[in-house]
C-alpha positions as CSV (number, residue, x, y, z in Angstrom):
1,M,14.1,22.6,-3.7
2,I,10.8,24.6,-3.9
3,S,10.4,26.1,-7.4
4,N,9.1,29.7,-7.8
5,E,7.3,28.6,-11.0
6,T,3.6,28.3,-11.2
7,I,2.8,24.8,-12.4
8,V,-0.2,23.4,-14.3
9,A,-1.5,19.9,-15.0
10,L,-4.7,17.9,-15.6
11,S,-5.8,16.4,-12.3
12,T,-8.5,14.1,-13.6
13,P,-7.7,10.9,-15.6
14,P,-6.9,11.5,-19.2
15,G,-9.6,10.5,-21.7
16,I,-13.0,11.8,-22.8
17,G,-15.4,12.5,-19.9
18,A,-18.0,14.9,-18.8
19,I,-15.6,17.1,-16.9
20,G,-11.8,17.6,-16.8
21,V,-10.1,19.5,-13.9
22,I,-7.0,21.5,-14.6
23,R,-5.0,22.5,-11.6
24,L,-2.5,25.4,-11.2
25,S,-0.3,26.0,-8.1
26,G,2.1,28.9,-7.4
27,K,2.4,32.5,-6.6
28,D,1.0,33.6,-10.0
29,A,-1.7,30.9,-10.3
30,I,-4.6,33.4,-9.9
31,T,-3.0,36.1,-12.0
32,I,-2.3,33.7,-14.9
33,T,-5.8,32.3,-14.8
34,N,-7.2,35.8,-14.6
35,S,-5.5,36.8,-17.8
36,V,-7.6,34.2,-19.8
37,F,-10.8,34.3,-17.8
38,S,-13.8,36.5,-18.6
39,K,-14.2,37.8,-15.0
40,D,-11.8,39.5,-12.6
41,L,-10.5,36.9,-10.1
42,L,-7.8,39.0,-8.4
43,K,-10.1,40.4,-5.7
44,Q,-12.1,37.3,-5.0
45,D,-12.1,35.4,-1.7
46,S,-10.5,32.1,-1.1
47,H,-12.7,29.0,-1.5
48,T,-15.1,30.5,-4.0
49,L,-16.4,29.3,-7.4
50,H,-16.8,31.5,-10.5
51,F,-18.5,30.7,-13.8
52,G,-17.2,32.2,-16.9
53,L,-15.3,31.8,-20.2
54,I,-11.7,30.8,-21.0
55,K,-10.7,32.9,-23.9
56,D,-7.6,33.0,-26.1
57,G,-7.8,36.6,-27.2
58,D,-11.3,36.9,-28.8
59,V,-11.6,33.1,-29.3
60,V,-13.7,31.3,-26.7
61,I,-12.3,27.9,-25.8
62,D,-14.8,26.8,-23.2
63,E,-17.3,27.7,-20.5
64,V,-15.8,26.7,-17.2
65,V,-16.1,26.9,-13.4
66,V,-13.0,28.3,-11.6
67,A,-12.3,27.4,-8.0
68,L,-10.0,29.7,-6.0
69,F,-7.8,28.6,-3.1
70,V,-5.7,31.5,-1.8
71,A,-2.4,30.7,0.0
72,P,-1.9,29.3,2.6
73,K,-5.4,27.8,2.6
74,S,-4.8,25.2,-0.1
75,Y,-3.5,21.7,-0.7
76,T,0.0,23.0,-1.6
77,K,-0.1,26.0,0.8
78,E,0.4,28.1,-2.4
79,N,-2.2,29.9,-4.5
80,V,-4.2,27.2,-6.2
81,V,-6.7,27.4,-9.0
82,E,-8.8,24.5,-10.3
83,I,-10.5,24.9,-13.7
84,S,-13.4,22.6,-14.3
85,C,-14.0,22.4,-18.1
86,H,-15.7,20.0,-20.5
87,G,-13.9,16.7,-20.7
88,S,-12.8,16.9,-24.4
89,N,-9.1,16.1,-24.9
90,Y,-9.0,19.0,-27.4
91,I,-10.4,21.5,-25.0
92,I,-8.2,20.4,-22.1
93,Q,-5.0,20.6,-24.2
94,Q,-6.0,24.0,-25.6
95,I,-6.5,25.4,-22.1
96,I,-3.3,23.9,-20.7
97,S,-1.3,25.2,-23.7
98,L,-2.8,28.6,-23.3
99,L,-1.9,28.7,-19.6
100,I,1.7,27.7,-20.3
101,R,2.0,30.5,-22.9
102,K,0.8,32.9,-20.2
103,G,3.6,31.8,-17.9
104,A,2.8,28.5,-16.2
105,S,5.0,25.5,-16.5
106,A,4.0,21.8,-16.9
107,A,4.0,20.0,-13.6
108,K,6.2,17.0,-13.0
109,P,4.8,13.7,-11.5
110,G,3.8,14.3,-7.9
111,E,4.8,18.0,-7.9
112,F,1.6,19.3,-6.3
113,T,2.0,16.8,-3.3
114,L,5.8,17.5,-3.2
115,R,5.0,21.2,-2.8
116,A,2.5,20.4,0.0
117,F,5.2,18.4,1.8
118,L,8.0,21.1,1.3
119,N,5.6,23.9,2.4
120,G,4.7,22.0,5.6
121,G,1.2,20.9,4.6
122,M,2.0,17.2,5.4
123,D,5.0,15.0,6.4
124,L,6.6,12.5,4.0
125,S,4.7,9.5,5.2
126,Q,1.4,11.3,4.7
127,A,2.5,12.4,1.3
128,E,3.2,8.8,0.3
129,A,-0.2,7.9,1.7
130,V,-1.8,10.1,-0.9
131,A,-0.4,7.8,-3.7
132,D,-1.7,4.8,-1.7
133,L,-5.1,6.4,-1.3
134,I,-5.4,7.1,-5.1
135,S,-4.4,3.5,-5.9
136,S,-6.5,1.8,-3.2
137,D,-9.0,-0.7,-4.7
138,S,-10.5,-2.2,-1.5
139,Q,-12.1,-1.0,1.7
140,A,-9.1,-2.2,3.8
141,A,-6.5,-0.5,1.6
142,H,-8.5,2.7,1.7
143,S,-8.8,2.6,5.5
144,V,-5.0,2.0,6.0
145,A,-4.1,4.8,3.6
146,M,-6.6,7.2,5.2
147,N,-5.2,6.4,8.7
148,Q,-1.7,7.2,7.4
149,L,-2.8,10.3,5.6
150,R,-4.4,11.6,8.8
151,G,-1.1,11.2,10.5
152,G,-1.6,8.0,12.5
153,F,1.8,6.6,11.6
154,S,3.5,10.0,12.0
155,T,2.0,10.7,15.4
156,E,3.2,7.4,16.8
157,L,6.8,7.9,15.5
158,N,7.0,11.6,16.4
159,V,6.2,10.9,20.1
160,L,9.0,8.4,20.3
161,R,11.4,10.6,18.4
162,E,10.8,13.6,20.7
163,Q,11.5,11.4,23.7
164,L,14.7,10.2,22.2
165,I,15.7,13.7,21.2
166,H,15.4,14.7,24.9
167,F,17.9,12.0,25.9
168,A,20.2,12.9,23.0
169,S,20.3,16.6,24.2
170,M,21.1,15.5,27.7
171,I,24.0,13.3,26.5
172,E,25.2,16.2,24.3
173,L,25.2,18.4,27.4
174,E,27.3,15.8,29.2
175,L,30.0,16.3,26.5
176,D,30.2,20.0,27.4
177,F,31.0,18.9,31.0
178,S,33.2,15.9,30.1
179,E,36.0,17.0,32.4
180,E,33.7,17.1,35.4
181,D,32.4,13.5,34.9
182,V,28.7,14.3,35.4
183,E,25.6,12.5,34.0
184,F,22.6,14.5,33.0
185,A,20.9,11.6,31.2
186,N,19.6,8.8,33.4
187,R,20.9,5.6,31.9
188,D,18.2,3.4,33.3
189,Q,15.5,5.6,32.0
190,L,17.2,5.7,28.6
191,Q,17.3,1.9,28.4
192,E,13.6,1.8,29.5
193,L,12.7,4.2,26.7
194,I,14.7,2.3,24.1
195,N,13.0,-1.0,25.1
196,K,9.7,0.8,24.7
197,I,10.6,2.2,21.3
198,N,11.8,-1.3,20.1
199,L,8.5,-2.8,21.1
200,V,6.7,-0.3,18.9
201,I,9.2,-0.7,16.1
202,N,8.9,-4.5,16.2
203,K,5.1,-4.2,16.1
204,L,5.3,-1.9,13.1
205,I,7.7,-4.1,11.2
206,R,5.5,-7.1,11.8
207,S,2.5,-5.2,10.6
208,F,4.1,-4.8,7.2
209,E,3.3,-8.5,6.3
210,L,-0.4,-7.8,6.6
211,G,-0.2,-4.1,5.5
212,N,1.5,-5.0,2.3
213,V,-1.0,-7.7,1.3
214,I,-3.9,-5.3,2.1
215,K,-2.3,-2.8,-0.2
216,E,-1.4,-5.2,-3.0
217,G,-4.0,-7.9,-2.5
218,I,-3.5,-11.4,-1.0
219,N,-2.0,-13.9,-3.5
220,T,-4.2,-17.0,-3.0
221,V,-3.3,-20.1,-5.1
222,I,-5.8,-22.9,-5.7
223,A,-3.7,-26.0,-6.2
224,G,-4.3,-29.8,-6.4
225,R,-4.3,-32.7,-8.7
226,P,-6.0,-32.8,-12.1
227,N,-9.8,-33.0,-11.9
228,A,-9.9,-32.1,-8.2
229,G,-12.4,-29.3,-9.2
230,K,-10.1,-26.3,-9.0
231,S,-11.7,-24.5,-11.9
232,T,-15.2,-25.3,-10.6
233,L,-14.1,-23.9,-7.3
234,L,-12.8,-20.7,-8.9
235,N,-16.1,-20.2,-10.7
236,A,-18.1,-20.9,-7.5
237,L,-16.0,-18.3,-5.5
238,L,-16.4,-15.7,-8.2
239,N,-20.1,-16.7,-8.9
240,E,-19.4,-16.7,-12.6
241,D,-18.1,-19.1,-15.3
242,R,-14.5,-17.7,-15.5
243,A,-12.6,-21.0,-16.0
244,I,-13.4,-23.8,-18.5
245,V,-14.7,-26.9,-16.6
246,S,-14.3,-30.3,-18.1
247,E,-14.1,-33.9,-16.9
248,I,-10.9,-34.3,-19.1
249,A,-7.9,-34.2,-16.8
250,G,-5.4,-31.4,-17.4
251,T,-7.8,-28.9,-19.0
252,T,-6.2,-25.9,-17.3
253,R,-2.8,-25.5,-18.9
254,D,-2.0,-22.0,-17.7
255,T,-2.8,-20.0,-14.6
256,I,-6.0,-18.0,-14.4
257,E,-6.1,-15.0,-12.1
258,E,-9.1,-13.1,-10.8
259,V,-9.8,-10.8,-7.8
260,L,-12.3,-11.7,-5.1
261,N,-13.2,-9.1,-2.4
262,I,-14.0,-10.6,1.0
263,N,-15.0,-8.3,3.8
264,G,-13.1,-5.4,2.1
265,I,-9.9,-7.4,1.4
266,N,-8.9,-8.3,-2.2
267,F,-7.8,-11.9,-2.6
268,R,-6.0,-12.5,-5.9
269,L,-7.3,-16.0,-6.7
270,I,-5.0,-18.0,-9.0
271,D,-6.3,-21.2,-10.6
272,T,-3.4,-23.4,-11.6
273,A,-2.7,-26.4,-13.7
274,G,-3.1,-29.8,-12.0
275,I,0.0,-31.2,-10.3
276,R,1.0,-34.5,-11.8
277,E,3.6,-35.9,-14.2
278,A,3.0,-33.9,-17.4
279,T,2.0,-35.8,-20.5
280,D,3.3,-33.2,-23.0
281,T,5.5,-30.1,-23.2
282,I,2.6,-27.6,-22.8
283,E,1.3,-29.3,-19.7
284,A,4.8,-29.4,-18.3
285,I,5.1,-25.7,-18.6
286,G,1.7,-25.3,-16.8
287,V,2.9,-27.5,-13.9
288,E,6.1,-25.5,-13.7
289,K,4.1,-22.2,-13.5
290,T,1.9,-23.8,-10.8
291,M,4.9,-24.5,-8.6
292,L,6.2,-21.0,-9.1
293,K,2.8,-19.5,-8.1
294,I,2.7,-21.7,-5.1
295,S,6.1,-20.4,-4.0
296,Q,4.9,-16.8,-4.3
297,S,1.5,-17.3,-2.5
298,A,0.5,-15.9,0.8
299,V,-2.4,-18.4,1.1
300,L,-2.5,-21.9,-0.5
301,V,-5.8,-23.6,-1.0
302,Y,-5.0,-27.3,-1.5
303,L,-8.1,-28.8,-3.1
304,F,-8.4,-32.6,-3.2
305,D,-11.0,-35.1,-4.5
306,V,-12.2,-36.8,-1.3
307,V,-13.6,-39.7,-3.3
308,N,-10.8,-40.8,-5.6
309,L,-7.7,-40.0,-3.6
310,S,-6.4,-42.2,-0.8
311,A,-5.5,-40.8,2.6
312,N,-1.8,-41.5,1.8
313,E,-1.9,-39.6,-1.5
314,I,-3.5,-36.6,0.2
315,R,-0.9,-36.7,3.0
316,E,1.9,-36.9,0.4
317,D,0.4,-33.8,-1.4
318,I,0.2,-31.8,1.8
319,K,3.7,-32.7,2.8
320,S,5.1,-31.5,-0.6
321,L,3.0,-28.3,-0.7
322,H,3.0,-27.2,2.9
323,K,5.7,-24.5,3.2
324,P,6.7,-22.3,6.2
325,G,5.2,-18.8,6.2
326,V,2.4,-19.7,3.8
327,A,-1.1,-20.1,5.3
328,F,-2.5,-23.4,4.2
329,I,-6.1,-24.5,3.8
330,A,-7.0,-28.1,2.9
331,V,-10.3,-28.3,1.1
332,A,-12.0,-31.7,0.6
333,N,-14.1,-31.4,-2.5
334,K,-17.0,-33.5,-3.9
335,I,-18.6,-34.2,-0.5
336,D,-21.9,-34.6,-2.4
337,L,-20.5,-37.9,-3.6
338,S,-19.1,-39.2,-0.3
339,F,-19.4,-39.2,3.4
340,T,-18.0,-36.5,5.6
341,D,-16.6,-39.1,7.9
342,R,-14.2,-40.1,5.1
343,V,-11.9,-37.1,6.0
344,K,-11.4,-38.1,9.6
345,E,-8.7,-40.7,8.7
346,L,-6.5,-38.1,7.1
347,G,-4.8,-36.9,10.4
348,L,-4.0,-33.4,9.1
349,P,-1.3,-31.3,10.8
350,A,-2.6,-29.0,13.5
351,D,-1.5,-25.7,11.7
352,I,-3.6,-26.5,8.6
353,N,-7.2,-25.2,8.4
354,F,-9.6,-27.7,6.9
355,I,-13.1,-27.5,5.3
356,S,-15.3,-29.9,3.3
357,I,-17.2,-28.4,0.3
358,S,-18.9,-29.3,-2.9
359,A,-17.7,-26.8,-5.6
360,K,-20.2,-28.2,-8.1
361,E,-23.2,-27.9,-5.8
362,N,-22.0,-24.6,-4.3
363,H,-22.1,-26.1,-0.8
364,Q,-20.0,-24.5,1.9
365,I,-18.6,-21.9,-0.5
366,E,-19.5,-18.9,1.7
367,E,-18.0,-20.7,4.7
368,L,-14.8,-21.2,2.6
369,K,-14.7,-17.4,1.9
370,Q,-15.0,-16.7,5.6
371,L,-12.2,-19.2,6.3
372,L,-10.0,-17.5,3.7
373,Y,-10.5,-14.2,5.4
374,D,-10.0,-15.6,8.9
375,T,-6.8,-17.4,7.8
376,A,-5.2,-14.3,6.1
377,V,-6.5,-11.5,8.3
378,G,-8.5,-12.7,11.3
379,D,-8.7,-10.1,14.0
380,K,-5.4,-8.4,13.0
381,L,-7.1,-5.6,11.2
382,S,-8.3,-2.7,13.4
383,S,-9.4,0.8,12.3
384,N,-7.2,2.4,14.9
385,H,-4.2,0.1,14.4
386,T,-1.2,1.7,12.7
387,M,0.0,-0.4,9.8
388,V,3.1,-0.2,7.6
389,T,2.5,-0.7,3.9
390,N,5.7,0.9,2.5
391,I,8.9,-1.1,2.1
392,R,10.9,2.2,2.5
393,H,9.4,2.6,6.0
394,V,10.2,-1.0,6.9
395,E,13.8,-0.6,5.9
396,A,14.1,2.7,7.9
397,L,12.5,1.0,10.9
398,Q,15.0,-1.9,10.7
399,K,17.9,0.5,10.5
400,T,16.5,2.4,13.5
401,R,16.3,-0.9,15.5
402,T,19.9,-1.7,14.6
403,A,21.1,1.7,15.8
404,L,19.1,1.4,19.1
405,D,20.6,-2.1,19.6
406,S,24.0,-0.4,19.5
407,V,22.8,2.1,22.2
408,I,21.7,-0.8,24.4
409,R,25.1,-2.5,24.0
410,G,26.7,0.8,24.9
411,L,24.6,1.0,28.1
412,T,25.2,-2.7,29.0
413,N,28.9,-2.4,28.4
414,P,29.4,1.2,29.4
415,V,30.9,3.5,26.7
416,T,31.6,7.2,26.7
417,S,28.9,9.7,26.1
418,D,30.1,10.6,22.6
419,F,29.6,7.0,21.4
420,L,26.2,6.9,22.9
421,A,25.3,10.2,21.3
422,M,26.5,9.0,17.9
423,D,24.3,5.9,18.0
424,I,21.2,7.8,19.2
425,K,21.7,10.4,16.4
426,Q,21.8,7.5,13.9
427,A,18.5,6.2,15.3
428,L,17.0,9.6,15.1
429,Y,18.2,10.0,11.5
430,Y,16.5,6.8,10.3
431,L,13.2,7.7,12.2
432,G,13.4,11.2,10.6
433,E,13.7,9.6,7.1
434,I,10.2,8.1,7.5
435,T,8.4,11.4,8.2
436,G,10.7,13.6,6.2
437,K,12.5,15.3,9.1
438,V,15.6,14.1,7.2
439,T,15.5,14.1,3.4
440,T,17.7,14.2,0.3
441,D,16.9,15.4,-3.2
442,D,17.4,11.8,-4.5
443,L,15.0,10.4,-1.9
444,L,12.3,12.9,-2.7
445,E,12.7,12.5,-6.5
446,N,12.4,8.7,-6.1
447,I,9.2,9.0,-4.0
448,F,7.3,11.6,-6.0
449,S,8.3,10.3,-9.5
450,K,5.9,7.4,-8.8
451,F,2.9,9.8,-8.5
452,C,0.6,10.7,-11.3
453,I,1.3,14.1,-12.9
454,G,-1.7,16.0,-11.6
455,K,-1.3,15.1,-8.0
């Protein structure tokens, strides 16, 4: 699947800027660049910078700095050239067009990283981490992507895979001596290994719930009755007047979404229309959207007016909003107008976190932020903890677990070695899909088509 063509693309974001970086990769990358550069690059060392002119015949296009990376000491393991030019769209397009006329081909999305993978520079899960790293917009997302890029995920899987390969080879050996009825693979040790692998796989699958929200941000819905102070709370959390605040009930007709970063985690705050019997069609649509957002939330902040709602009304709201799998925080608002003892009569469920605040007076807002973080993340996040953020990896792990369950059944209700070997091979196949030990052209095309063109 590796092309012999030398590819070229802009590696910096499109648009006017101080500098644009044009990248070439392939056997002829240095030769092609040399044909349009004012200095001889063919005898220069790897990892050197050279200032000069890019020329189309006698016409000077730009003054540039050329960086050389001679194979195999480069990102793609091929000859790589990076041309830093002025960030004019016109200049960039002129240089790229010139390089294509000299023999380069326009790169496809993700083709540089695809070449790095195909040339052994990284495995498939590390290659996918490159895309995650580029799109990371929080400290936590960056940390998870960096851990995967450095091979944390791959190392853990490869150790398990190598142990499983050992048993597979022993069972394959038994097939060669089937007439002599011998066992080279210790069945008890095999079962112990599979139990150990399943523990790791289950941990990795469970980590996806947190890993995915770190990657995408945590959907956090602020819900409650009209005039509970939801928009005031959103403004207080963001420390800016993002939502219109009014004493008129039902002011918020549509959802308002903003991002709040707490301790390196992005919370996607969603201010919703008040939950009540709608008085008109527009408000009815707003309430319908509110219920939809609540169903899609990872954390639900139920805000209630501790002064004007009865304990029964609050309990009814919680009963209707509290859903399995959604972290729930009950927030008593307007404590500046009441007594804190008022909330003791509520008798809230044990699995609901509770806090009293005053959104208007900005009281306990920092404590609420910490409670949001503790509820959604807590102590689950560790710099050395391997975390799954990719649905493709989760699906492969689930298929691996299913195949290993078949091996366990074959050990519990003894089957012949050929059936055991078949199930182990299936497990190895799915584990190999994650790191790229097993690939198909369709799989690679699907993964790398999501990359930006210059990466």
